[in-house]
N, C-alpha and C positions, 0 to 999 in steps of 0.2 A: 505494501498500501503505500511505503513512506518512498522508495525509489520509482515508482511507477507513476507517482503524484508530481515529477517532473513534466513527465513525456507527455501527460496527458492532458497539460496546461497548455504548450506548446501548440499543439494543436486547435486549441479552443482560442488561441490569441487573435485572430480576427474578428470575431464574433463580439469578444470582449470589451474590443478597441471600440468595435461600432454601437452597442449597448452603453459605456460608460463612459464616453466622450474623451479616451485615451489621447493625447499627443503620439505623433510616431515615437520621439524618444522618451515619450514618458512610459511606454508600453512595457519595456523592456523592464519596467521594476516589480511590476506580475515575477518574475524568474526570480530576479536578482534581488527582490526581499527576503524569498526564502530561501537562496542558496547563502546568502549572507548569515544571516542567523543560525540555519544547517550547520554550514561547514565550519561557521565560528568557535560553534558551542558544541560540538560531538564531544571531545575530549574531556569538557565539563562535564556534560553529561554520560562518561563512563565513570568518572571515580564518585561522582553522585551517587552512582547506583553501586559501586562497591563500599560507601562509606553508608548513605542511607538504607542500604536494600534492593536488591538487584529487581524483584517482582515488585515493590511501591515504587519504582520510577519506572518500570516496564507497564502498570496501570496509570501514573502520572501521565507520563508523554504518550499515553493512547485517548487518554482522555480531551487532554488538549489540542492534539491531533484533531477527535474527531470532532470537539465542540469550534475549532477555528474552522474548519472545514465547514459545517454547516454557517456561520459568518461569513465565511466566503462567498456561499451560495446566494446569501441575502445581502450581498454587496448594493450599496444605495449608490457608491460613487466610485472614481477612482482611487482615492485616497485613504478609503476604508475596505477598498479588497486590498492593496498594499501592506496596511497596517495588519489583514486578518491572514495575510500569508507569512509574514514577518513571526505572526505566532505558530502558523503551521511548520514553520522551518522549527522554531526552538521546540514545539511538541516533539517534530520527527529525530533531532538532538535528542530529545531524550528517552524515547523510544529506540531507536536503530540500535547504540549499545549495549541497553540493557537487554533487548532481545537477544542479541549473542551471545553476552557474557552469560545469560539466563542459560544458553544451549551448551555453554562449556564447563558449567557447573554442576549440570543435572548429566551429561553424559561424562563417561571416562574417556581416558584418551586413548584411541588405536581404534578398532575399528565401528563399535558403539559411534561415538563422537564421531568419524568420516563420515557416516551413515547419515547423521541428522543435519551433518554441513552439507552432504549431499543437497538432504530436500531444502536446506536455506537456502544453496548455492541456488537451485533452480528458481527458486521463487524471487532471490533477488536479480539472478543472472537476466531474466526474461521479463523484470520490468518493464523497462526502457521499452521493449518492443511490444509488449504489452498494451503499455501507455498510447502508445501511437494509436493503436485498434481502436480500443475500447475511445479514447479521445474524439477519432474520427463517428463511430456511433451513435455515440453518446450526442456530442455536438449537433449534428444531423439534423436525428427526430427526440430530442429531449431538453434542447439549449445546453448553453455551457453551463450553465447553473448547477444542471446535475453532474458534473463531475466532480462536484464538490458534496454534493450531497452524496453520492454514493459510499460515502467515505463514512459516515454518519452510522450504518447499520452493521456493518465491519469491526468498527472500533467498539461499539455497545456489546455485540455479540462477545468478539475479546475479552472486555473489563469483565463480562458475565462467566465466563470459562475460567476465569485466570484462577478462580480461588480452588478451584476442581484438576486443577491439572498443572499447575505450576507450584513447588515449594520456593518458600522463598532464601535467598539467602543473602549474605555481605561478606566483605570480606572480614578473616579474625585478624583485627590488629589489637594494641593493648591501646590506641588513642581512636578519638576520633576527630581529632584537629583537622581543621578543613585549612589548604595553602590558599589563603586569597588573593598574595601575591601574583603565584603563578597562574590561580584563575585568572585574573584580572589581565595580567600582560599577554598570555596566549591567544584569550578569547577575542579581545580588542586587536591583536597582530594576525589574527586568519580572517577574523573579518573585515579590516580594514585592505588582507592579501585579497581576498574575496571581491570587493567593492573595487580596489583598481584594476584588476585584470576586466574587471567591465567594462571600465570607464576606460580600460583600453580598446577596445575595440568600435569604441567612439573616436576619442580623443586622437587616439596614436601611443606607440609605444615610448616617442622622445618628446612627447610633450609635459610641460612643468608638470603639469595635473599630475600625470600618471606617475613620473619620474618620484613626485615628493611624496605619490602616495605610496610606493612599491618600497622606498625609504623609511618612512613609516615604519610599515607594515616589518622591514627585516631587523629597522630596529628593535622595536616587541618584541620579536619573536627572541632576537638576541637575550633579548632583556629577561626573559621567561629562561632560557636555559641558563642563566648565571643564576638567575634564582634559583633555579631546581638542580642545580647542582652542589648549589648549601643549603638547601631545606632540610631540615631534620621529620618534615610529613609533607615530602613534595606529590605534589601532583599528576605529575608523571616521573616516576622513576628513571631515572636517568638507564640505572643498572640491566632492564631487560634491556636495553639496546646491547646489552653484552649475547645476547644470544643473537648470533649469527642469521638464523632463520629467520627470524621476527625482522630484522633489517632488512634481510634481502626480500623477502615475502612483502614490508610495507613497501621498498622500491618498485618492486613487481607490481605490486597493486595500483601506486601514482600512475605508472607509466600505461598498464590496462586501464585504467580507468580514464586517461585523457585519448585515448582511442577510442574507448566504447561512447563517450560523451560526443570527442567529435563526429563519429562515425554516424551514428543517429541522424545529427544535426543537419552534416552535409548530403545524405541520402534524403533527409526529408526534404530539404529544399530540391534535391534533385526531381524525385518523382513528382512535386506536386509545382513546383517552377521551371521546369524542363520540359517533362512526358505529361504537364498538367493534369494527375488524376487528381479526384476531388479527394475529398476529405477520409470517405469512406474506401475508398478505394484507397487511397496511401497507406490506408490500417493493415487491410485487408494482403496486402503487399507484404505487411512485413510478419505475418504470421508464418510463414516457411524458418524466418530468423526467431521468431519466440520460439518452435516448437523443437526450432534446432537445440536450442539453451537448453531448453527444460528435459530434453529425451538423454543431453550429455550430461548436465549436471548430474542425475539422479544417477545415470551409471557411473559418473568418473570415482564416488567411493570403492567401488566397487574396483575400479580399474588402480587405483590408488593404492589400494590392498594387493595389488598381484606385482603391479611393476614403480611402487613407491611417489613420493612427491615430486620429485626433482625429475624423473621421467614424462609423471602425467601433465607436469606443468608444462614442459619443451613441447611434450603434443600436441596441447592443446597450444600454445602462442606460434607453435610455426604452422597449424592450420587457421589460424586466425593471421597470419601471416598472409599463405598462399590466396585468401580470401579476400586482401586489402588489395593483392598484386589484381586478381583479377577486377578490382573494381577502379583501379587505375587506366582501364581501358574503356570506360564507358562514355559512349558516343553521344549524341545530340536526339537521333532519330531513335534510343533504346528499344529493346524489344523485353519485357519482363522476364520470361521463360529461359531467352537467349544471355542476356547480360545480367540479367541480378539473381534470379532464381538459385542459379548455382553458388553465387558468391556469399548466397544469404544462408545455405545450409548447412555449408564450409566454416563458414564464419559463426555462426551459433552455434554449431558441434566445438569447433575452438575455444570461445568464449564458457563454452560449459567446461571443457575438460581446462578454463585456467583460472576461475572463479575458484571452485572447490579446493585444487588442491593447496593454490596460493592464501586463500584462508586460513586451511589447516596449517598451515607455517607459519603463518603470523600470529597464532594461538599454541602453538606447539613449545611445550616446558615452560610456559607461562606459571606462574603459581596464581591459587583461586585466586588469593587476595588482592591481585593485579587482575583479576578475568575484565572488570569492565572497564578497565584504563587502556589495558590492549585491545577489547572490541573497539571503543571509540577511537582508537589508533589507528585501526587499517580501514574503519569507513572512513577518517578523516584523510586517510591516502589518497581514499578513490575519489573524494569531493574534491579537495584541494588539486589533486592532480589531473581530474577532469576542468575544472573553471581554467586551471593553465593553458591545459588541452583546444579549450573551446575555444579559451580569447587566440591564443597564436593560430588556430586552423583558423580562426576566421579573418583573419590578417591576413594569411599566408594565401586566402582564396583569393581575396579581393585583388592582392598584391598581384597573383599570377594574372588575373581576368584583366585583369590593366593594362598588364605587359604586353599578354596577347591582343588587346583590341588594340593598342598603339603600331606594334609588329604588323595587323592584317587592316589595319586602317578600319576598325568597326566599331559601335558599339560596348563600351565596358560591362553593358547588359545586357548585350544581345547571345542567343542560346550556346552561339560557338564558345562566345569569351567565355560565358557563366562556366559550361563544363570541362573548359581548360582549367580555371580555377581548383572546381572538384581534383581533375585528374592531378594535378598537383599535391591537392591536402592528402588525397588519399596514398602517395607515393611519401610523403612525409610520416603518413602514421604506421606505413610501412617499417620505416626506420625507427620509429620509437617502440614497435613489435620485436624486431632487430635486437635493440637496447634491452627491452627486457629478457627478451633468450639469453642474451649474455652473460644479465646480471642471474639469471636463473640457475645458470648451466656453474658458472666460477663461485658463486656463493651456497647455494643449496645444497646440502650434503645428504648422505645416505641416513637412515636410521639408527644406526651405528654409531657413526662419527654424530652424530649431533647427540645422541644419549651421554655419549661419551663430553660431548661442550655442554653440556646441561650438568653435568653432575663437578664439570670443572667448575662451572659458576658458580655452583653452590658450595662447594668446598671453599672459593675465593669470601662468599658470601660470609659464613662460616666464620673465618680467619678474620 
């Protein structure tokens, strides 16, 4: 529900703009307000789950997300919708890490947890693709308000079932102190970073505003690292980065997040602006992608048990790279079953085989006391990686389209120039996947070496 929400809103933006009177520049805040609060407070949400109780924060996140969704559906102006979307992002930031940390603490590390994470990966990995489908259908037949209203019964049902299905847990710590300074610096730093990336797409990367915002974000994040290195009760214990699998998994997740966010963005523009698909047709077109992710994610846990985390992840990244390679050849007069369908199936399978092992690796060897913050960290990596990737790819596509138009003496908004920009974008995304493949190959270790690494870290901490 949380991940789907980003994609489902994208499809409805034209209708929202007309009904609520958004300006062209103001419309982006429907997405940006959610992204800033969601990406900026995930680490905070994860640590709150550890300290206050994971089930408690799960229910609180569900309640806030459902309530703000209801308010979004009833929004009466552009300002009210933006405000309610920010609340929705905060609800998601409380909900997402609490959900993942509940899985981690409920199921023992190994086959049992891998199976649970396979189901989790199927849900999260297919969220973006399913959002495009549902967004098109709901917006076309029920109206844009219903893309928010559908969250309400889902949230209420989950809240009602939670006491019967989930046991509460929280970190077994001798203290309940909260790292206020760390929370303030990392939350404001990440929120400023997401806002800076959003401004970069419109103002340019070299504009004084963008440079100033990025510098401010870097200063705040640097201050956070300095505070955490000296805090007795850190929000993000830096010792967890001694686990090489966790560090490598978060780096890989950031790269995969950048590719996933950007790929769906570019593909949505391609099918709607170049191939002139309607909202419903665009949604149906992504069914192949979504189903491939679901099937592959459910199979991934079994594959991990057979060949290991690293081999499964490398296979998934290789398939995703092949898919993006196919998409570098998309033509102006593309045919769905010839130009898109093979790439959708291969790409969905690749992402399914990537999300599950990288999530497993990000939690491998993490102490139960750090379950929430580790879950918040991997979600943050995906969200921040996605925000950076989307901002960069938007700029790259526009620049490539402009260069093509200048070289061929055509309009920069022509189909040929637009497709040239998209093709260049897919080349860059392929490079990011190759980088992720290298990180996984070099830094993820087989199970035996990981066990020795975890034992060494535990001995170091005991000493």
